TORPA-189773 format. One record per residue: residue in one letter; residue number from 1; x, y, z of N, C-alpha, C in turn. Coordinates in steps of 0.2 Angstrom, whole numbers, plus 5000, padded with zeros to 4 digits. Example, Ala and Ser with C-alpha at 12.3 -4.5 7.8 and 13.67 -1.06 7.14 Angstrom:
{A; 1; {5066; 4972; 5039}; {5062; 4978; 5039}; {5066; 4984; 5039}}
{S; 2; {5064; 4989; 5035}; {5068; 4995; 5036}; {5064; 5000; 5039}}
# end
This chain:
{X; 1; {5151; 5028; 4891}; {5153; 5033; 4895}; {5145; 5037; 4897}}
{X; 2; {5137; 5035; 4897}; {5134; 5035; 4897}; {5132; 5035; 4907}}
{X; 3; {5137; 5030; 4905}; {5134; 5025; 4914}; {5142; 5029; 4919}}
{X; 4; {5144; 5030; 4916}; {5150; 5032; 4919}; {5148; 5039; 4921}}
{X; 5; {5145; 5044; 4918}; {5143; 5049; 4919}; {5136; 5052; 4924}}
{X; 6; {5134; 5047; 4921}; {5127; 5047; 4925}; {5125; 5043; 4929}}
{X; 7; {5125; 5039; 4928}; {5122; 5032; 4935}; {5125; 5031; 4943}}
{X; 8; {5124; 5036; 4945}; {5125; 5035; 4954}; {5126; 5029; 4959}}
{X; 9; {5131; 5026; 4962}; {5133; 5021; 4963}; {5126; 5023; 4971}}
{X; 10; {5120; 5018; 4973}; {5117; 5019; 4977}; {5111; 5022; 4975}}
{X; 11; {5109; 5029; 4971}; {5105; 5031; 4972}; {5102; 5026; 4964}}
{X; 12; {5106; 5028; 4957}; {5102; 5022; 4951}; {5102; 5016; 4951}}
{X; 13; {5108; 5013; 4957}; {5108; 5006; 4955}; {5111; 5003; 4962}}
{X; 14; {5112; 4999; 4965}; {5113; 4998; 4972}; {5111; 4989; 4972}}
{X; 15; {5112; 4988; 4981}; {5112; 4983; 4983}; {5104; 4981; 4985}}
{X; 16; {5099; 4978; 4985}; {5094; 4978; 4987}; {5096; 4975; 4995}}
{X; 17; {5092; 4977; 5000}; {5095; 4973; 5007}; {5090; 4967; 5007}}
{X; 18; {5093; 4960; 5009}; {5089; 4953; 5011}; {5091; 4951; 5001}}
{X; 19; {5093; 4954; 4998}; {5093; 4949; 4987}; {5102; 4948; 4988}}
{X; 20; {5105; 4948; 4994}; {5111; 4943; 4991}; {5119; 4951; 4989}}
{X; 21; {5122; 4950; 4988}; {5127; 4956; 4987}; {5129; 4959; 4980}}
{X; 22; {5125; 4957; 4974}; {5123; 4958; 4969}; {5121; 4964; 4966}}
{X; 23; {5123; 4967; 4961}; {5120; 4975; 4962}; {5114; 4975; 4956}}
{X; 24; {5109; 4981; 4958}; {5105; 4976; 4955}; {5102; 4986; 4952}}
{X; 25; {5098; 4987; 4946}; {5098; 4994; 4944}; {5091; 4995; 4949}}
{X; 26; {5093; 5001; 4950}; {5084; 5005; 4955}; {5081; 5008; 4951}}
{X; 27; {5074; 5011; 4952}; {5069; 5016; 4948}; {5073; 5018; 4944}}
{X; 28; {5077; 5024; 4949}; {5079; 5031; 4947}; {5086; 5029; 4941}}
{X; 29; {5088; 5023; 4940}; {5095; 5019; 4933}; {5089; 5019; 4930}}
{X; 30; {5082; 5014; 4932}; {5078; 5013; 4927}; {5074; 5018; 4921}}
{X; 31; {5073; 5024; 4927}; {5070; 5031; 4923}; {5075; 5032; 4917}}
{X; 32; {5081; 5035; 4919}; {5086; 5038; 4915}; {5087; 5034; 4911}}
{X; 33; {5089; 5029; 4911}; {5089; 5024; 4904}; {5084; 5026; 4899}}
{X; 34; {5078; 5024; 4902}; {5073; 5027; 4899}; {5073; 5031; 4892}}
{X; 35; {5074; 5037; 4900}; {5076; 5042; 4894}; {5081; 5043; 4892}}
{X; 36; {5088; 5040; 4892}; {5091; 5043; 4887}; {5093; 5037; 4880}}
{X; 37; {5087; 5031; 4879}; {5084; 5029; 4873}; {5076; 5029; 4871}}
{X; 38; {5076; 5037; 4876}; {5069; 5042; 4874}; {5064; 5036; 4873}}
{X; 39; {5063; 5033; 4876}; {5060; 5025; 4878}; {5054; 5026; 4884}}
{X; 40; {5048; 5021; 4886}; {5044; 5024; 4889}; {5043; 5016; 4893}}
{X; 41; {5041; 5014; 4900}; {5040; 5008; 4901}; {5030; 5008; 4900}}
{X; 42; {5031; 5001; 4900}; {5021; 5000; 4898}; {5023; 4993; 4903}}
{X; 43; {5018; 4992; 4910}; {5016; 4987; 4912}; {5012; 4982; 4912}}
{X; 44; {5013; 4978; 4914}; {5009; 4971; 4914}; {5010; 4968; 4920}}
{X; 45; {5003; 4967; 4927}; {5006; 4968; 4932}; {5001; 4959; 4930}}
{X; 46; {5003; 4954; 4935}; {4998; 4950; 4935}; {4996; 4946; 4944}}
{X; 47; {4993; 4944; 4946}; {4991; 4944; 4952}; {4990; 4938; 4955}}
{X; 48; {4995; 4932; 4956}; {4992; 4925; 4959}; {4992; 4923; 4967}}
{X; 49; {4985; 4923; 4966}; {4984; 4919; 4975}; {4987; 4911; 4976}}
{X; 50; {4992; 4909; 4980}; {4995; 4903; 4983}; {4993; 4900; 4986}}
{X; 51; {4989; 4903; 4991}; {4985; 4900; 4994}; {4987; 4900; 5004}}
{X; 52; {4983; 4900; 5007}; {4986; 4901; 5014}; {4988; 4909; 5015}}
{X; 53; {4986; 4912; 5010}; {4986; 4920; 5013}; {4992; 4924; 5007}}
{X; 54; {4997; 4918; 5006}; {5000; 4920; 5000}; {5000; 4922; 4995}}
{X; 55; {5004; 4926; 4993}; {5002; 4929; 4984}; {5008; 4928; 4982}}
{X; 56; {5006; 4929; 4974}; {5015; 4931; 4969}; {5012; 4937; 4964}}
{X; 57; {5015; 4941; 4963}; {5016; 4947; 4957}; {5020; 4944; 4952}}
{X; 58; {5020; 4945; 4947}; {5024; 4943; 4940}; {5026; 4949; 4936}}
{X; 59; {5026; 4952; 4935}; {5026; 4962; 4932}; {5031; 4959; 4927}}
{X; 60; {5027; 4960; 4919}; {5032; 4960; 4913}; {5031; 4968; 4911}}
{X; 61; {5038; 4971; 4910}; {5039; 4978; 4907}; {5042; 4978; 4899}}
{X; 62; {5038; 4981; 4896}; {5040; 4982; 4887}; {5044; 4990; 4890}}
{X; 63; {5048; 4989; 4886}; {5049; 4999; 4884}; {5048; 4998; 4877}}
{X; 64; {5047; 5005; 4875}; {5042; 5007; 4869}; {5044; 5012; 4865}}
{X; 65; {5048; 5013; 4860}; {5052; 5021; 4859}; {5045; 5023; 4858}}
{X; 66; {5047; 5031; 4863}; {5043; 5038; 4857}; {5043; 5040; 4855}}
{X; 67; {5048; 5036; 4850}; {5049; 5040; 4842}; {5044; 5035; 4838}}
{X; 68; {5044; 5030; 4838}; {5041; 5027; 4834}; {5036; 5022; 4837}}
{X; 69; {5035; 5019; 4844}; {5028; 5014; 4847}; {5033; 5008; 4848}}
{X; 70; {5037; 5005; 4845}; {5038; 5001; 4842}; {5040; 4997; 4850}}
{X; 71; {5042; 4991; 4853}; {5044; 4988; 4858}; {5053; 4989; 4856}}
{X; 72; {5054; 4990; 4862}; {5063; 4990; 4861}; {5067; 4985; 4868}}
{X; 73; {5063; 4980; 4871}; {5069; 4979; 4877}; {5062; 4979; 4881}}
{X; 74; {5063; 4970; 4885}; {5056; 4969; 4888}; {5059; 4965; 4894}}
{X; 75; {5057; 4965; 4899}; {5057; 4961; 4903}; {5054; 4958; 4910}}
{X; 76; {5055; 4952; 4914}; {5050; 4951; 4916}; {5052; 4950; 4924}}
{X; 77; {5049; 4948; 4930}; {5052; 4947; 4934}; {5047; 4945; 4939}}
{X; 78; {5046; 4941; 4946}; {5042; 4940; 4951}; {5044; 4939; 4958}}
{X; 79; {5038; 4941; 4964}; {5039; 4942; 4970}; {5035; 4937; 4971}}
{X; 80; {5036; 4937; 4978}; {5031; 4931; 4980}; {5031; 4931; 4990}}
{X; 81; {5026; 4931; 4994}; {5027; 4933; 5000}; {5030; 4924; 5003}}
{X; 82; {5029; 4920; 5000}; {5032; 4915; 5002}; {5041; 4914; 5002}}
{X; 83; {5045; 4921; 5000}; {5052; 4918; 4998}; {5053; 4920; 5007}}
{X; 84; {5060; 4920; 5006}; {5063; 4919; 5015}; {5064; 4929; 5017}}
{X; 85; {5062; 4932; 5014}; {5067; 4938; 5016}; {5057; 4940; 5018}}
{X; 86; {5053; 4938; 5017}; {5048; 4939; 5019}; {5045; 4936; 5026}}
{X; 87; {5047; 4931; 5027}; {5048; 4927; 5034}; {5050; 4930; 5040}}
# end
């Protein structure tokens, strides 16, 4: 019921241009979910030089409970300048 009542298509989730037709959670939606679960994110970003001016970023996000400080979830993502959407 939270998702139906609070998440707005095009604001909290939607299609990111250049990534296909699959809808993704956007930053405002992630912030709403974090507040709903009384949690906050901690980010660990790594920059990897790939040569020829290209770079890759790898970001791990851990969601921590505000009540206990314990990790309640995590995710990892990456992006590189060698991806076709950047050429």
